[in-house]
C-alpha positions in Angstrom: 52.4 -2.6 103.9 49.4 -1.0 102.1 46.5 -2.5 100.1 45.8 -1.3 96.6 42.3 -0.2 97.3 43.2 1.9 100.4 45.9 3.7 98.5 43.5 4.3 95.5 40.5 5.6 97.4 42.4 7.4 100.3 46.0 7.7 99.1 46.2 11.3 99.9 45.1 10.7 103.5 47.3 7.6 103.9 50.5 9.2 102.6 49.8 12.4 104.6 49.5 10.5 107.8 52.5 8.3 107.0 54.6 11.4 106.5 53.3 13.0 109.6 54.2 10.0 111.8 57.4 9.1 110.0 56.1 5.8 108.8 57.4 4.1 105.6 54.8 2.6 103.3 56.4 -0.4 101.6 54.7 -1.7 98.4 54.2 -5.4 97.8 52.4 -5.1 94.4 54.9 -6.4 91.8 54.7 -3.2 89.7 55.1 -0.8 92.6 57.8 -2.9 94.2 59.7 -2.8 90.9 59.4 1.0 90.7 60.5 1.3 94.4 63.6 -0.8 93.6 64.3 1.2 90.5 64.0 4.5 92.3 66.5 3.5 94.9 66.1 6.8 96.8 66.5 9.1 93.9 64.9 12.5 94.2 61.5 13.0 92.5 62.8 16.0 90.5 65.2 13.6 88.6 62.2 11.4 87.4 60.7 11.9 84.0 58.0 9.2 84.4 57.1 5.9 86.0 56.3 3.1 83.5 53.9 0.4 84.7 54.0 -2.8 82.7 50.9 -4.7 81.8 50.5 -8.2 80.2 47.5 -6.9 78.2 45.3 -9.7 79.5 43.5 -12.3 77.4 42.0 -9.7 75.1 45.1 -7.9 74.0 44.7 -6.7 70.4 40.9 -7.0 70.5 38.6 -4.0 69.7 35.6 -3.1 71.8 33.1 -4.4 69.2 34.7 -7.9 69.5 34.2 -8.0 73.3 30.5 -7.6 73.7 29.9 -11.4 73.9 32.9 -12.2 76.2 32.0 -14.9 78.7 33.1 -15.1 82.3 35.2 -18.2 81.5 37.0 -16.3 78.7 37.7 -13.3 80.9 39.2 -15.5 83.6 41.9 -17.0 81.4 44.8 -14.8 82.2 47.9 -15.5 80.0 50.7 -15.1 82.6 49.4 -14.7 86.2 47.2 -16.9 88.5 45.0 -14.6 90.6 41.6 -14.4 92.2 38.4 -14.0 90.1 37.9 -10.3 90.6 41.5 -9.3 90.0 41.7 -11.5 86.9 38.6 -9.7 85.5 40.3 -6.4 86.4 43.4 -7.4 84.5 41.3 -8.3 81.4 39.6 -4.9 81.4 42.8 -3.2 82.5 41.0 -1.6 85.5 43.7 -3.3 87.6 46.3 -1.3 85.8 44.2 1.9 86.2 44.1 1.2 89.9 47.9 0.8 89.9 48.3 4.1 88.2 46.5 5.9 90.9 48.3 3.9 93.6 51.7 4.8 92.1 50.7 8.5 91.9 50.3 8.5 95.7 53.0 6.1 96.7 55.8 7.9 94.9 54.4 11.5 95.2 54.2 12.3 91.4 51.3 13.7 89.4 49.3 11.2 87.4 50.7 12.8 84.2 54.0 11.2 85.0 52.6 7.7 85.3 52.4 5.7 82.1 51.5 2.1 81.1 53.1 -0.1 78.5 52.0 -3.5 77.3 54.7 -6.2 78.0 53.1 -9.6 77.4 55.9 -11.7 78.9 55.5 -10.1 82.4 59.2 -10.4 83.1 59.9 -6.6 83.4 57.6 -5.7 86.2 57.9 -1.9 85.8 60.4 0.8 84.9 61.5 4.3 85.8 62.6 6.8 83.1 64.9 9.6 84.4 65.4 13.1 83.0 68.8 12.1 81.5 67.1 9.5 79.3 68.1 6.5 81.3 65.5 3.8 81.9 65.9 1.5 84.9 63.9 -1.7 84.9 63.3 -4.5 87.5 63.1 -8.1 86.1 62.2 -11.4 87.7 60.0 -14.4 87.0 56.3 -13.7 87.5 56.0 -14.8 91.1 54.5 -12.6 93.8 56.9 -14.2 96.3 59.6 -11.9 95.0 58.1 -8.5 95.9 56.6 -9.9 99.1 60.1 -11.1 100.2 61.7 -7.8 99.3 59.2 -5.9 101.5 59.6 -8.3 104.4 63.4 -8.3 104.5 63.9 -4.7 103.3 66.5 -3.1 103.2 68.3 -6.4 102.9 68.3 -8.9 100.0 68.5 -12.6 101.1 68.9 -15.8 99.1 65.8 -18.0 98.5 64.9 -21.3 96.9 62.5 -19.8 94.3 63.0 -20.2 90.6 65.4 -17.5 89.3 65.2 -15.8 85.9 67.4 -17.3 83.1 67.8 -14.5 80.5 69.5 -16.9 78.1 66.2 -18.9 77.8 64.1 -15.8 77.1 63.2 -15.7 73.4 62.1 -12.1 73.4 60.9 -9.2 75.6 58.3 -7.2 73.6 56.3 -4.0 74.2 53.2 -2.2 72.8 51.3 0.9 73.4 48.0 0.2 75.2 44.8 0.7 73.3 43.1 3.3 75.4 40.1 3.5 73.1 39.1 -0.1 73.8 40.5 -0.3 77.3 39.0 3.0 78.5 39.8 2.1 82.1 43.3 3.7 81.6 41.8 7.0 80.5 39.3 6.9 83.3 42.1 6.2 85.8 44.0 9.2 84.5 40.9 11.3 84.9 40.3 10.1 88.5 44.0 10.5 89.4 44.1 14.0 88.0 40.9 15.2 89.7 41.8 13.5 93.0 39.4 14.0 95.9 36.6 11.5 96.0 36.7 10.5 92.3 39.2 7.6 92.7 36.9 6.1 95.3 34.0 6.3 92.8 36.3 4.7 90.1 37.1 1.8 92.4 33.7 1.2 93.9 31.8 1.4 90.6 34.2 -1.1 89.1 33.8 -3.5 92.0 30.0 -3.5 91.6 30.1 -3.9 87.8 32.6 -6.8 88.0 30.3 -8.6 90.5 27.3 -8.2 88.1 29.4 -9.5 85.2 30.7 -12.5 87.2 27.1 -13.3 88.1 26.1 -13.3 84.4 23.8 -10.2 84.8 25.6 -7.7 82.5 27.7 -7.9 79.4 31.5 -7.6 79.7 31.7 -4.2 78.0 29.2 -2.7 80.4 31.8 -2.8 83.1 33.5 0.2 81.4 30.2 1.9 80.8 29.1 1.6 84.4 32.3 3.2 85.8 32.4 6.0 83.2 28.8 6.9 83.9 29.2 6.8 87.6 32.3 9.1 87.4 30.4 11.5 85.1 27.5 11.8 87.6 29.7 12.3 90.7 30.2 15.7 92.3 33.9 15.5 93.3 34.7 16.7 96.8 38.1 17.0 98.5 39.2 13.8 100.3 39.8 15.6 103.6 38.9 12.7 105.8 37.9 9.0 105.7 34.2 9.8 106.3 34.0 11.8 103.0 35.8 9.1 101.1 33.5 6.4 102.6 30.4 8.4 101.7 31.7 8.6 98.1 32.3 4.9 98.0 28.8 4.2 99.3 27.2 6.6 96.8 29.1 5.0 93.9 28.1 1.5 94.9 24.4 2.5 95.0 24.7 4.4 91.7 26.4 1.5 90.0 23.7 -0.9 91.2 21.1 1.4 89.6 23.0 1.6 86.3 23.6 -2.2 86.1 19.8 -2.8 86.5 19.2 -0.8 83.4 21.7 -2.6 81.1 
């Protein structure tokens, strides 16, 4: 099993060591579990793209100038999932989806250019894989983290459970939208971090953690979360992520830089 943050900030190192020692990294995040199940051992050259689904959060359809006065209480009202405070804020800003893009890049050994995001408000399709022949394979279930956790625990088996199962006949609709990357710039920043690699994903993650904490404490505006991360990334001199010490140093630098920036907002 692997945590999201470790795979984001040191995915290259983690997957290199896993391959070296013949260790399988089994995802438990719902989106990555879905992709893993859809891939079913198919070769990477047969894949056109990985498609991560996102609910869109509580501010889906809003523009940036409508979000300046967002309160903590408003940002914590997620439409489909019940999560911790930090992850819920990340979902509302779509930084959570940005982190998942970088995570998927390393987990499945594909360039970030082959990782996309689509808005799916119902959160029933957890992610999809599009193949070179035009086929799209999706994984569906009710929005309960027990499903991906169970699959990782009992893999490669599938066993019965007492959880609520999906009833497609009761579904009114499954809808999809393109994400608004001008408002939710976290997706653009994630793509930049995933493309550059090295220490930039660590900066992306650390700056966001600091900015979210400042927002939760009522010390910066909601939209400043995006500003803080973008400015930290622009100021960082990217280095190869050759070892954990280098990654850790970038994380430390980003946290200090983000604190400085937040004091000026």
